[in-house]
N, C-alpha and C positions, 0 to 999 in steps of 0.2 A: 205677837211676841214668839209664839210657838213656831209660826211659819218663818219668822226671821231666823230663829235658831236652826231650823232645818236647812234654810237657804245658806247660812254661813257654813254649816257642816258640808253641804254639797259643794260650795265654792272651794273650801279647804281641800276636800278630797279630790276635786278636779285639778286644782293646782298641783297637789302632791302626785297625782297620777301622771300629769304632763312632765313634771320634773323627773320623776322616777323612770318614766319611759325614755326620756332623753338620755339619762344616765345609762339605762340598760342598753339602749341602741348603740351609744358610743362604746360601752364596754364590749358588746357583742362584736362590733366592727373591729375593735382592737384585737379581740381574741381570734377572729377570722384571719386578720393580717398576720398576727403572731404565729398562728398555726401554719399559714402559708410560708412565712419566713423560715420556720423550722423545716418544712418540707423541702424548700428550695436549698437550704443549707445542707440537709442530708443528701439531696440529689447531687449537689456539687461535690460533696465529699466522696460519694460513690463514683462519680466520674473520675475524680483524682485517683482513687484506689484502683479502678479498672485500668486506667491509662498509665499507672505507675509514674505520674507526673511528667509524662512525655508529651510535648506539644502536638506532635504528629498524630499519636494515638488518641489523644484527647480530642483533637479536631475531628477525627473519624467518628468517635462516639457522639460528639456534639452534632455533626452534620446528619448522622443517622437518626438521632433523637428528635431534632427539630422538624424532620420531614413530616411526622405525624402529630405534631403539636404546634401550639402558637408561641412556644418559648423562643427566646432569643438568648444566645450564649456568646459571650465576648471574652476573649483572652487578652489581657493587657500586660505590658512589661512592668518592671518595678518602678518606673516613673509615671505610670498611668497612661502610656500611649498604647493604642490598639494594635495588637499583633494580628488578630483575625476576628471577624464577626460573622455569625451565621446569617444575619439579615442582609448585610452588604459587605462582601469581601474586599471592596475597594476602600473602605473606611480605614484611615490611618491616623486620625487626629488624636489629640490628648483628651482624656476623660478625667484628668487629675482633679478638676474642680467639682466633680460630682460628689455629693455627700457620702454615698456608699464607698466610693474609691478613696476619698479623703480619710475616712475612718480606718480603712486597712493600711493606708500609707502612714497613719499615725501610730500604728502598732496593734490595732484591734484585730481580733480573730474573726470578726463578722462586721460587715457594713451593710446597711439597708436604707432604702429610700423609696418613698411613694410619690410619684410625680407624673406629669404628662410628658410623654416622649415627643421631642421635636421631629424625630425621624419617622416614627410610626403614627404620630398624631392621635395617641390614645393614652389613657392612664395605665402606667406599668408599676409593678412592684419589683424593685431591683435588690438583689442580694449579692454581695461580693465577699469572697473568702481569699485569704492569702495562700499562695503556693510557695512553700519554703523548702530550702535545702540546707541542711546543717544549721537550722535555726535562723537563716537569713532569707529575707524576702526576695524571691526571684521573679515571680509573676503574680498576677491577680486574675482569678476566675470569677466572672460575673454572669449571673443568670437573671433574666427578666421575664416576667409573665404578665399578660394583661389582667387587670383586676376584675374586669367585667364578668369573665366566666365564673370565677369562684365566688364573687358576690351574688351572681345570678343563681348559682346552686344553693346558696344559703338563704335566698329570699323565702323559699318555702318554709324552712325551719323558722326563719324570723317571723313570718306571718303566723305560724303556729304558736310561737312564743307570744306574739302580740295578742292573738285570740285568747290564749290561755290567761295571759296577764289581764286582758280586758274582762274576761269572765271572772277572774279572781277579784279584780277591783269592784266589779258589779256585785259580786258576792259579799265582799267586805262592806261595801256601801249598804247593801240590803241588810246584811247582818247587823250593821251598826244602828240603822234606823229601827230595824225590827227589835233589836235588843232594848231600845228605849221604851218599847211598849210591852214586850213580853219577857224581859229580863233574860234569864239564862236557859230557858226551856229549849229553844232551838240549838243553842250552843252545845248542850249536852247530847243532843241527837246527832249533830254534825261532827263533833270532835272525833268520835271513833272512826268515822268515814275518812276524815282527813288523815288520821294516823295510818290507816290502811293504805291510802293513796301514797303516802310517803314511804312506808315500809315495803309495799308491793306495787310499784308504779305500773307494772305490766298487767295487773289485774284491775278490772273495773269494779269500783265499789258502788253499791246500790243502797239508797236510803228507803226503807219501807215507810210509807207515809202513814203517820199516826192520826193526824187530824187534817181536814181540808184547809184550815187557815194557813198552814205552812206548806201547802202543795207546791207553789211556785219556787220557793226556796229549795226544797228538796229536789225538784226537777233540775234546777240550775246546778246544784252540787253534782247530781248524777251526770249531767252533760259535761261538767268540768272534769269529772272522773273519767268519763269516756274519752274526752279529748286528750287528757294526759296519758291515758293508756295507749292511745293510738300514736301519740308523739314518741313515747318511750319505745314502743314496738318498732317504729321507724328507725329510731336511733340504734336499737339492738340489731336490726337488720343490716344497717350500715357497718356496725362493728363486726357482725358475722362475715360480711363481705371482705373486710380488712383481714380478718383471721384466715379466711379462705385463700386470699392472695398470699399471705405469709406461708401457708401450708404448701402451696404450689411452687414456691421459690426454690431454686437450686442452690441458694446461698443460705448458710446457717445464720439464724437470728435469735438473740436472746435479750431480755431486758431484766435488770436488777434495780430495785428501788433503793432509797437511801438507808433503809433498815437492813440491807443485805439479803433481801428476800427475792427469790426468782419469781418474776411475774409472768414471763412468756418464754416459751421454748418451742420453736417450730420443728416439724419432723426432720428437716434436713440437718439441723443442729443436733437433734437427738441421735440421728444416725452417725454423724461425725464423732460424737462423744461416746458411741457404743452403748447408749442407754436402751435397753431392751423394752421396758415398759414405760409408758408415759407417766411421769410423776404427777402427784396432786399438787397443784399450784394455788396460791403462793406458799413457799416454804424456803428456809435458808438455802442459799445457792450451794453451800458446801455439802449439803445433803444430797444434791443431785450431781454436781460437777466434782469429780474426784482427781482430775489431772492436776498435779502440783504446779506445773508451769503456768497453766491457765489461771489457777487460783492466785498465784503470786502476781501475775499480770493485772488481774482485777483489783487486788489490794494496792497496787501502785497508782491507781487512778485517784486523783484528788482535784481540788479547785486549781491548784498550780499546774497540774498536768491534765488538762481537760480531754486529751485524746492521746491514744497510743496505738501503734501498729507494730506487730511482731510476728515472725514466723516461728511456730512451735511444732515440736514432734511429740505426739501423744504416746505415752508409754503404757500400752495395753496389749492384749492378745492380738489385736489387729492394728498395727502401727499406722498412723496417719500423719501427714504433714499439713498443717493448717496455717493459713495467713489470716490472723485475727486482728481486727480493728476495733478498738474501744473508744467510745465518745460519751461525754456527759451531756445530758439534755434534760429539759423539763424539770428544773429544780433538783439537781443532783441524782436523777435517775441515770442509769448506765445502759447504753445501747451497745451490744456486741454483734459484729458481723464477721462471718467466717467463710473463707473460700478453701475448698479442699484442693491442695496442691500435690497430693500423693502421687497421682498418675504422672503429673508433669515432672516431678523430681525423679520418679522411676525411669521415665524416658530419658531424662538428662543423664542419669547414671549409666543406663544401658548404652547410650551414645558414646559417653566417655570411655566406658569399658571396651566397647567395640573398637573404637579408634586406637586405644592403647594396645589391645590384643592384636589387631591387624598390623600395627607398626612393629610390635615385637616379633610376630610370626614372619613377617616379611624380612626383617632385619637379620634373623638367624641364618637362613639359607644364603642371603646375599653376602653376608660377612664371610661365610664359608667359601662361597664361590670366589670372592675377591682374594681371600687368604691363600687358597690353593693355586689360583691363577698367578698371583705374585710370586709364590714359591717356585712354580714352574718356570716363569720368566727369569728368575734369578739364577737359574742354572740347573734345575732339576730335570730339564728336558733331556739331558744326556743320559740319565739313568732310566732305562726303559721300564724296569720293574716299578720304580717310583712313579713314572709317567702314567703307566696303565692304572696303578692304584689310585692316583690323584684324579685321573679322568673319570674313573668309576664313581668316586665320591662326588665329583662335580656333576656328573650325569644324574646321580641320585638326588642331589640338592636341587638341580634344575627341574627334575620331574616333580619334586615336592613343591617347589615354587609354582610350577605350572598348575598342579592340583589345587593349591591354596587359592590362586587367582581365579581358577574356574569355579571353585566352590563359593568364593566371595561374590562372583558375578551371579551365580545361581540364587544366592540369598538376597541379592540386591534387586532382582527382577520384580517388577510390579506385575502381579497377576492380571490386572486389568489392562495392562499395556500389551499383553501377548494373547493372541487369539489361538489358543491351543485347540485343535480339532479332535473330538472324540473319535476313536477308530476301533475296529475289531482287533483284539489281541488274543493270541493263543497263549494263555498264561503259562502253561507248562513249558512251551517252547521258549518263551522269554526267560523263564527261570533257568533252564538248561543253558541257554546262550550266555547268561551272566556267569554261571558256575564255570563254564569252559574257559572264560577269561582269567580265572584264578587257579587253573589246574597246575601251573608250574609251582606256585607257592604251596598248594595243597599236597603235591607229590613230595616236596621238600619236607613238609611237616607230617607226611603220612596221614592226611585227613581223608575221611570218606564222607560222601553226601548221600542223604536219603530224601526223596521227594514223595510226598503222599498227597494225592489229589486226583481228580478226574483227568484222563489223558487228553481229551478234546474239549476242554472248557473254553469257550470263546467269550471273552470279557470285553465289554464296551467301556473304554476309558481313554484318558489323554496320556499317550505313551511318553511324551516329554516330561510328564510329572511322575508317572508310575515307575518308569525305568530307574531314575535316580534313587527312588525309595528302596527298591529291591537291591540295587547295586550297593548302596551304603550298608544295608542290613547284612547282606552276605559278606561284604568286605570286612565289616567289624567282626563277624563270626569267625572268618578265616584268620584275621590278625590276632585275635585274643584267645583262640582255641589252643589247647595243649596238644603236644605231639601225639599222633595216633588217636586223635579224638574223632567224634562224629558230629556232623552238622546236619540238622534235620529241618526241612522246609515242608510245612503242612498248609494246605489251603482247602477251603470248602465253601459251599454256597447254601445258605439257609435264610429263609424269611427276607428275601430281597437284599441280602447283605453278603459281601465277600469277607471271609475271615482268613487272614494269612499270618502265619507265625514262622519265625526263624529262631531255631533253638541250637545253642552250642554247649560244649562241655568245657568252657574256658575258665578264666580266673574269677568271673562273677563280679558283682557290684555291691558295695555296702549300701545299707538302707538309707543312710544320710546323704549318700551321693545320688541315689536314684531320682530324687526330686529335682536335681540340677543338671542331669546329663544331657537334657535337650537344650540347655543354654548354649549360646554361641561361644566357642573357644573353651568351654569347660571340659577338663580332662580328669578322669578318676586317677590315673597314674600318668603324670606328664612325661616322665622319662621314657616309659614304655611306649606311650603313644607317639612321641616324637621319633623314637627308634623304629617304630613300625611304619612311619610315614604318615601318620594321622595328623589332621589339622585341627581337630576339635570342632569342626563344622558339620561333619557328616550327619549326626543325629539331629542337629538343628534343621538341616535341609529336609530330613525325613519328616520331622514334625510339621514344618511349614507346608510342605507339598501334600502331606496327608490331609491337613486342614483345608487346603485349596481344593482337594478332591471331595471334600465334605465328610471325611472320615475321622477316626480317632486312633491313637496309638497308646499302648500300655507296655510296661516292662515288669517282668517277674524274674528276680535274680537273687542269688545267695552266694556269698564269697566262697570260692573253691568248687562250687557245684555248677557253674555256668549261668547263662542268661537266656531268657526267652522274650523276644519282642513280638508283639501281636498288633496288627493293624486291622481295622474294620472299615470297609468302604461300602458306599451304596452300590448295588449290583444291577447292571443292565446287561442283557445277553440277547443273542439272536433268538428268533422264535423257535428254531429247531434245536436249540441248545437247552438241555434240561438241567435240573439241579444235581448237586453231587450226591 
């Protein structure tokens, strides 16, 4: 009778073990598939965001991605016909009868299917998402990956789970039978160990053997604890790898749970938000994120609006433009992805401003030339005084137009496209040559020049770049100096660097203007600059060419007291040429 009871218990436990294992295996398989579905959905969403829903761009990303993976990416039209396929570009048939495509065609935001591919002759997981414009379905993006690789990766964990489960069942069986004989004594010993295994799975719990009769049970528990510890450590290592990947991404990523707590914030997102110190997580996201636009965007997310994408401008000391995409996942958790568009928008603005300024600057002298020419043709040719006056104005505007075009050409040159050759330059002779070209204007304004520096300093540099730098600095000093003023040019050589400064006693520059004077077409006094023949490009050329020579430029100025421009360049000289 006793043996019959033990046998019945053994049979019941065996049946229960098999049923539970079948359920656990099925549940684990479903979880692996669900995780892969989420991964493919997020991957598809990232492709759409990166390509801005443009088929050509999307195809480039898709072709580049599948080169190093076993993935298959298909783009279908709104009727389910293939537009292109990364596996076979010749495929044009309809895929409207596929379950994942049918789901999207019926209005779902996600379609999935697990089946054997007739084309690839292997089991694939298909995930399809809609590509919408103004809320209307335009295309369908489908990503498929073989199931064998990710099921193979999970076999190790599955075996570990089976082994742990087996040990647990053996332990439960042994504990059940042993409890029939010894009641609660082993349970009292094992229970604290089990609690520790649950509370601290990364640490191995050890049972100190009290009596030899329970030796096997305690060893089994110790082995179980060791296996659980190893399994947990393997999981922790995988999680650490994931966080390591997120830390290296150039894309900002954050996750907020359903209780509005910030769970994850990668370093890129931290930098984009201007957060100096890494916050302690989790905590309410409003304690970490302070930008009102981003907070409002997060609060707009709900089950009816599972995804949002918007470009926002952060309002802080260092303004940034971010392209933020929000998406609900994993039971109302919110995933945020942010791309920094600050530099892109700055370049767009610079391009727009440049085109506008060029158009305006070209239009002014051209309009003047046309106007005076038409006046002369209408009869003013007979008046010699008017003729001479108009011709002088026409000549002045023509020279201005010529200078503007030349300076635009200089700024548009790609330094890598021109092989400027370094040559020996007598610095003082070059400075004197440039000054002589401005003697007529200097005599008219009664200006005097002072040059301080070694007489025979031979400087190794690229003359095509150095000469425009000196010309523009001296020209600005002449144009903006007051009558009877002094222009001083100083240069010296120290510590393998050439330091050259041009100082005038002119009108000076306000502090708020000093940070912008090197911008293209920026003028401190537009009226005076235009009257002096300036284009607003001279200092931009100076800055660009100084940078090409590996140097820097600074300005020191005060309104009414004049300005001093100083450039510092790497110095190379002949062996027989010494320092200043």
